[in-house]
Wavefront OBJ file of the C-alpha trace (Angstrom):
o trace
v -44.349 4.866 34.459
v -45.666 5.727 37.929
v -48.429 8.330 38.112
v -51.243 9.238 40.474
v -51.858 9.544 44.198
v -52.902 6.653 46.410
v -53.778 6.382 50.103
v -52.686 3.068 51.639
v -52.210 2.444 55.350
v -49.309 0.943 57.215
v -50.361 -2.176 59.095
v -49.250 -2.977 62.649
v -46.184 -4.834 61.315
v -44.977 -1.835 59.295
v -46.113 -3.206 55.940
v -47.544 -1.042 53.182
v -49.793 -2.401 50.439
v -48.612 -1.152 47.064
v -51.235 0.192 44.667
v -52.411 -2.700 42.456
v -51.602 -0.858 39.227
v -47.868 -0.791 40.137
v -47.438 -4.344 41.391
v -46.455 -5.959 38.096
v -43.647 -3.471 37.541
v -42.380 -3.969 41.094
v -42.893 -7.742 41.340
v -39.261 -8.454 40.420
v -37.988 -6.497 43.397
v -37.766 -2.923 44.515
v -35.517 -0.638 46.450
v -36.842 1.629 49.207
v -34.552 4.502 50.123
v -34.547 7.843 51.883
v -35.706 10.569 49.541
v -35.494 14.324 49.706
v -38.138 16.229 51.702
v -38.347 13.383 54.255
v -40.277 11.012 52.053
v -39.214 7.582 50.835
v -38.386 6.734 47.243
v -39.357 3.371 45.782
v -37.536 2.323 42.630
v -37.861 -0.824 40.566
v -34.606 -2.699 41.102
v -33.353 -2.086 37.532
v -34.075 1.657 37.750
v -32.249 1.904 41.087
v -29.244 0.056 39.669
v -28.961 2.577 36.820
v -29.114 5.498 39.230
v -26.738 3.830 41.694
v -24.124 3.307 38.985
v -24.203 7.029 38.169
v -23.876 7.944 41.841
v -21.049 5.444 42.291
v -19.174 6.921 39.307
v -18.991 10.360 40.931
v -15.523 11.230 42.268
v -15.309 9.837 45.800
v -12.497 12.298 46.530
v -15.224 14.927 46.939
v -16.616 15.192 50.505
v -20.174 15.919 49.357
v -20.141 12.946 46.965
v -18.926 10.566 49.678
v -21.573 11.810 52.095
v -24.327 11.422 49.511
v -23.154 7.935 48.509
v -23.003 6.785 52.120
v -26.390 8.190 52.968
v -28.055 6.781 49.852
v -26.570 3.295 49.951
v -26.719 2.835 53.731
v -30.353 3.997 53.774
v -31.596 1.646 51.046
v -33.566 -1.528 51.692
v -34.281 -4.160 49.052
v -37.764 -5.636 49.174
v -39.940 -8.024 47.202
v -43.727 -7.620 47.513
v -45.549 -10.543 49.116
v -48.543 -12.247 47.496
v -50.846 -9.453 48.632
v -48.605 -6.681 47.271
v -47.271 -5.666 50.679
v -43.729 -4.540 51.437
v -42.161 -4.123 54.841
v -40.929 -0.601 55.478
v -37.863 -0.851 57.725
v -38.177 0.924 61.092
v -35.363 3.391 60.271
v -37.060 4.335 56.997
v -40.422 4.750 58.765
v -38.730 6.999 61.324
v -36.967 9.088 58.658
v -40.213 9.709 56.757
v -42.308 10.120 59.914
v -44.705 7.443 58.688
v -47.765 6.753 60.762
v -50.766 4.628 59.787
v -52.053 7.042 57.158
v -49.726 7.218 54.168
v -49.733 8.612 50.650
v -48.042 6.943 47.680
v -47.291 9.401 44.900
v -46.294 8.398 41.390
v -43.225 10.381 40.296
v -42.708 8.902 36.804
v -39.615 6.694 37.396
v -40.243 6.133 41.097
v -42.895 6.129 43.773
v -42.729 8.367 46.810
v -44.137 7.311 50.176
v -45.217 10.147 52.459
v -46.878 10.435 55.811
v -50.361 11.732 54.936
v -50.072 14.892 57.053
v -46.567 15.662 55.766
v -47.838 15.312 52.176
v -50.716 17.689 52.842
v -48.330 20.224 54.377
v -45.958 19.870 51.413
v -48.808 20.492 48.956
v -49.964 23.587 50.827
v -46.423 25.009 50.930
v -45.657 24.364 47.252
v -48.972 24.843 45.450
v -48.336 28.471 44.525
v -44.863 27.651 43.220
v -46.302 24.971 40.953
v -48.989 27.311 39.695
v -46.330 29.910 38.891
v -43.834 27.538 37.214
v -41.980 29.175 34.390
v -39.454 28.383 31.717
v -36.646 27.851 34.253
v -38.443 24.826 35.720
v -39.295 23.065 32.468
v -37.439 24.647 29.534
v -39.451 24.899 26.337
v -42.795 23.844 27.820
v -44.285 27.202 28.778
l 1 2 3 4 5 6 7 8 9 10 11 12 13 14 15 16 17 18 19 20 21 22 23 24 25 26 27 28 29 30 31 32 33 34 35 36 37 38 39 40 41 42 43 44 45 46 47 48 49 50 51 52 53 54 55 56 57 58 59 60 61 62 63 64 65 66 67 68 69 70 71 72 73 74 75 76 77 78 79 80 81 82 83 84 85 86 87 88 89 90 91 92 93 94 95 96 97 98 99 100 101 102 103 104 105 106 107 108 109 110 111 112 113 114 115 116 117 118 119 120 121 122 123 124 125 126 127 128 129 130 131 132 133 134 135 136 137 138 139 140 141 142 143
């Protein structure tokens, strides 16, 4: 389970140090892919495989399904953290997410999200009121 907010930096080689508390779960390999909202998603390999199977089972005769499958699978990079817990973020993924030196790693339960620090701050400011006003339609049975 991935929770919390962390503030690592990208080094000059494009590597990001994963938060120590997540390293054991990601030591066996991880998948970095383009996420929604121009962030990156980081999945443990097994979690990504489960999701990928579901995506692959969708009817490829549908234009939207084919586009999503292509975008997801072509934009995914498999990584294994080095001895210091660093992973290389591919240049295309850094470009997509607008990553600069200052990054934010957000725990999102089954995945991590990697954001450019300024983009994360902007996202929070734009969505804070919506979160505060969440109702039944967002999480049925909770409120």
